[in-house]
C-alpha positions as CSV (number, residue, x, y, z in Angstrom):
1,M,-20.3,56.7,-63.2
2,L,-18.3,54.2,-65.2
3,D,-16.2,52.3,-62.7
4,L,-14.3,49.0,-63.3
5,T,-12.4,49.0,-60.1
6,G,-11.8,45.5,-58.9
7,K,-12.6,44.0,-62.3
8,N,-10.1,41.6,-64.0
9,A,-9.9,42.2,-67.7
10,L,-8.0,40.0,-70.2
11,V,-7.2,41.9,-73.4
12,T,-6.1,40.1,-76.6
13,G,-4.9,41.5,-79.9
14,I,-2.5,44.2,-78.9
15,A,0.2,44.5,-81.6
16,N,1.3,48.1,-81.5
17,N,0.1,51.6,-80.5
18,K,-2.3,51.7,-83.4
19,S,-4.2,48.6,-82.3
20,I,-7.8,49.0,-81.4
21,A,-7.1,46.5,-78.5
22,W,-4.5,49.0,-77.2
23,G,-7.1,51.8,-77.2
24,I,-9.5,49.4,-75.3
25,A,-6.8,48.4,-72.8
26,Q,-6.0,52.0,-72.0
27,Q,-9.6,52.9,-71.3
28,L,-10.3,49.8,-69.2
29,H,-7.2,50.7,-67.2
30,K,-8.3,54.3,-66.9
31,A,-11.7,53.1,-65.5
32,G,-9.9,51.1,-62.8
33,A,-9.7,47.6,-64.2
34,N,-6.9,45.2,-63.4
35,I,-5.4,44.4,-66.8
36,G,-4.0,41.2,-68.3
37,V,-2.4,41.2,-71.7
38,T,-1.8,38.5,-74.3
39,Y,0.6,38.6,-77.2
40,L,1.2,36.5,-80.3
41,P,4.5,34.7,-79.7
42,D,7.2,34.4,-82.4
43,D,10.5,32.6,-82.6
44,T,12.5,35.8,-82.2
45,G,10.6,37.2,-79.1
46,K,10.2,40.5,-80.9
47,M,6.5,40.7,-80.4
48,E,6.7,39.9,-76.8
49,R,9.2,42.7,-76.2
50,K,7.2,45.1,-78.3
51,V,3.9,44.5,-76.5
52,S,5.6,44.4,-73.1
53,D,7.2,47.8,-73.6
54,L,4.0,49.3,-74.9
55,T,1.8,48.0,-72.2
56,A,4.2,48.6,-69.3
57,P,2.4,51.9,-68.2
58,L,-0.8,49.8,-67.6
59,E,1.2,47.6,-65.2
60,P,-0.5,44.4,-66.4
61,S,-0.6,41.7,-63.7
62,L,-0.7,39.0,-66.4
63,F,1.3,39.0,-69.6
64,L,0.7,35.8,-71.5
65,P,1.6,34.2,-74.9
66,L,-1.5,33.3,-76.8
67,N,-1.7,31.8,-80.3
68,V,-5.4,30.9,-80.7
69,Q,-4.6,28.2,-83.2
70,D,-2.7,26.4,-80.4
71,D,-5.3,24.7,-78.1
72,A,-2.6,23.8,-75.5
73,Q,-1.5,27.4,-75.3
74,M,-5.0,28.7,-74.9
75,A,-5.7,26.3,-72.1
76,S,-2.4,27.3,-70.4
77,A,-3.3,31.0,-70.7
78,F,-6.7,30.6,-69.0
79,Q,-5.1,28.3,-66.4
80,A,-2.7,31.2,-65.6
81,V,-5.7,33.5,-65.3
82,K,-7.3,31.1,-62.8
83,E,-4.1,30.7,-60.7
84,K,-3.3,34.4,-60.6
85,W,-6.8,36.1,-60.4
86,G,-9.1,33.3,-59.4
87,K,-11.9,34.8,-61.5
88,L,-12.3,36.8,-64.7
89,D,-14.7,39.6,-65.3
90,I,-13.9,40.9,-68.7
91,L,-12.6,39.3,-71.9
92,V,-11.7,41.4,-74.9
93,H,-11.3,39.5,-78.2
94,C,-9.6,41.7,-80.8
95,L,-8.2,39.0,-83.2
96,A,-8.4,38.8,-86.9
97,F,-6.2,37.6,-89.8
98,A,-6.5,36.7,-93.4
99,K,-3.9,36.2,-96.1
100,R,-3.1,39.3,-98.0
101,E,-3.8,37.6,-101.3
102,D,-7.3,36.7,-100.1
103,L,-8.1,40.4,-99.6
104,T,-7.5,41.4,-103.2
105,G,-9.1,40.5,-106.5
106,G,-12.2,38.5,-106.9
107,F,-13.8,36.9,-103.9
108,S,-14.4,33.7,-105.9
109,A,-10.7,33.2,-106.1
110,T,-10.4,32.7,-102.3
111,S,-8.2,29.7,-101.5
112,R,-9.5,26.9,-99.4
113,D,-6.6,27.3,-96.9
114,G,-7.1,31.0,-96.8
115,F,-10.8,30.7,-96.1
116,K,-10.2,28.2,-93.3
117,L,-7.4,30.4,-91.8
118,A,-9.5,33.6,-91.8
119,L,-12.5,31.9,-90.2
120,D,-10.4,30.0,-87.6
121,I,-8.5,33.0,-86.3
122,S,-11.1,35.7,-86.8
123,A,-14.3,34.0,-85.9
124,Y,-13.9,30.5,-84.4
125,S,-11.3,31.7,-81.8
126,L,-14.0,33.6,-79.9
127,V,-15.9,30.3,-79.2
128,P,-13.2,28.3,-77.3
129,M,-12.1,31.5,-75.5
130,A,-15.7,32.2,-74.3
131,N,-15.9,28.5,-73.3
132,A,-12.8,28.9,-71.2
133,A,-13.8,32.3,-69.8
134,K,-17.2,31.2,-68.7
135,E,-15.7,28.9,-66.1
136,L,-13.8,31.8,-64.6
137,M,-16.7,34.4,-64.8
138,T,-18.2,33.2,-61.5
139,D,-19.8,36.5,-60.8
140,G,-21.0,37.1,-64.3
141,G,-19.0,39.0,-66.8
142,S,-18.6,40.8,-70.1
143,I,-17.1,39.4,-73.4
144,I,-16.6,41.8,-76.2
145,T,-15.3,41.3,-79.7
146,M,-14.4,43.6,-82.7
147,T,-16.3,43.4,-86.0
148,Y,-16.8,45.7,-89.0
149,L,-19.4,46.7,-91.5
150,G,-17.9,44.3,-94.0
151,G,-19.6,41.5,-92.1
152,V,-23.1,42.7,-93.2
153,K,-22.4,44.7,-96.4
154,V,-20.0,44.3,-99.3
155,I,-16.8,46.3,-98.8
156,P,-14.2,46.5,-101.6
157,N,-11.2,44.3,-100.9
158,Y,-12.6,42.9,-97.7
159,N,-13.5,39.6,-99.3
160,V,-13.0,36.6,-97.0
161,M,-12.7,38.8,-93.9
162,G,-16.3,39.9,-94.5
163,I,-17.4,36.3,-94.3
164,A,-15.3,35.9,-91.1
165,K,-16.9,38.9,-89.5
166,S,-20.4,37.7,-90.4
167,A,-19.6,34.4,-88.7
168,L,-18.2,36.3,-85.7
169,E,-21.4,38.4,-85.3
170,M,-23.5,35.2,-85.2
171,N,-21.1,33.8,-82.6
172,V,-21.9,36.8,-80.5
173,R,-25.6,36.1,-80.7
174,Y,-25.3,32.3,-80.0
175,L,-22.9,32.8,-77.1
176,A,-25.1,35.6,-75.6
177,S,-28.0,33.2,-75.7
178,E,-26.1,30.4,-74.0
179,L,-24.2,32.4,-71.4
180,G,-26.9,34.8,-70.4
181,E,-28.2,32.6,-67.7
182,S,-24.8,32.7,-66.0
183,G,-24.9,36.5,-66.0
184,I,-22.3,36.7,-68.8
185,R,-23.0,39.3,-71.5
186,V,-21.5,39.0,-75.0
187,N,-21.4,42.0,-77.4
188,G,-19.5,43.2,-80.5
189,I,-18.3,46.6,-81.5
190,S,-18.4,47.5,-85.2
191,A,-15.8,50.2,-85.5
192,G,-15.3,52.5,-88.5
193,P,-12.1,52.0,-90.5
194,I,-9.0,52.9,-88.5
195,R,-5.4,52.6,-89.6
196,T,-4.1,49.5,-87.8
197,L,-1.6,46.7,-88.6
198,A,-4.5,44.5,-89.5
199,S,-6.3,47.0,-91.7
200,S,-3.1,47.8,-93.6
201,A,-3.6,44.5,-95.4
202,V,-6.9,45.7,-96.9
203,G,-6.4,47.4,-100.2
204,G,-7.5,51.0,-100.4
205,I,-7.8,51.4,-96.7
206,L,-6.9,55.1,-96.9
207,D,-9.6,55.7,-99.6
208,M,-12.1,54.0,-97.3
209,I,-11.2,56.2,-94.4
210,H,-11.5,59.3,-96.6
211,H,-14.8,58.1,-97.9
212,V,-16.1,57.7,-94.3
213,E,-14.9,61.2,-93.4
214,A,-16.9,62.6,-96.3
215,V,-20.1,60.6,-95.9
216,A,-20.5,59.9,-92.1
217,P,-22.8,62.2,-90.2
218,L,-20.0,63.3,-88.0
219,K,-17.8,63.9,-91.1
220,R,-14.9,62.0,-89.6
221,T,-13.9,58.5,-88.7
222,V,-13.4,57.3,-85.1
223,T,-10.3,56.9,-82.9
224,Q,-9.0,54.0,-80.9
225,T,-9.9,56.0,-77.8
226,E,-13.6,56.3,-78.8
227,V,-13.8,52.5,-79.5
228,G,-12.1,52.0,-76.1
229,N,-14.7,54.1,-74.4
230,T,-17.5,52.1,-76.0
231,A,-15.8,48.9,-74.8
232,A,-15.4,50.2,-71.3
233,F,-19.2,51.0,-71.3
234,L,-20.0,47.5,-72.5
235,C,-17.8,46.0,-69.8
236,S,-19.4,48.1,-67.1
237,D,-22.6,47.8,-65.1
238,L,-23.9,50.8,-67.1
239,S,-24.6,48.3,-69.9
240,S,-26.0,45.6,-67.7
241,G,-29.1,45.1,-69.9
242,I,-27.2,44.8,-73.2
243,T,-26.2,41.5,-74.6
244,G,-26.1,39.8,-78.0
245,Q,-25.7,43.2,-79.7
246,I,-23.5,44.7,-82.4
247,I,-22.8,48.3,-81.4
248,Y,-21.7,50.6,-84.2
249,C,-18.9,53.1,-83.3
250,D,-18.3,54.5,-86.7
251,A,-19.3,58.2,-86.6
252,G,-22.7,57.2,-87.9
253,Y,-21.5,55.9,-91.3
254,E,-23.6,52.7,-91.1
255,I,-26.9,54.5,-91.3
256,M,-26.2,56.3,-94.6
257,G,-27.5,55.1,-97.9
258,M,-25.8,55.1,-101.3
259,T,-22.4,54.8,-99.6
260,G,-20.6,52.3,-101.8
261,T,-17.0,53.0,-102.8
262,K,-15.4,52.4,-106.1
């Protein structure tokens, strides 16, 4: 039986009720985990209020600002985890961003600043977060991140985000190799296309979803809940022998040949 009772789980990347991170947080909570939530702070406080209202039913025992481009804020967030919980069992990394203009047109037109920004937030951020988390995972733990097929195959309009996801997937493997001796497992979930705030920046996202629905063996795409269930499994003892892997939760789309979109 999947049981996360007594486990402390820090979930990043919740923006609204369409976020994959929101689906994951709900399923971890349902399995009994004690939830901590981070939000991206802004000058108006709008995001803090929005995420706070959304996650209130989960009764998070930690609610922390976290901009992963701010080293001091990241250190402060993990210090708060240490002071409140003492230890961390689960870290969920659901963070990705690229400039909208770098997700359209030719990939060769990607700006230097746009490339660095996408790689910094979407890929590099997992590294310092895992480094901070490992000190708190005194009884072992599970770190999961979210990736996408565009990290291994060319997807129209995904452009620089595909490069970021490719780097992220290698981060998973190197971190799994390093942290395994401490009983910490690191895995990624490659989800099928879902309408989220992040995916709305990808041109033709609805066409991609419809294509998956037509081609995937299950003749549909997946839901936030299904991705959340996969995450809960990877965070549980049921997956104790799995690390360094990219698990596809995409209704089987990844296995199909001749699946390119126009």
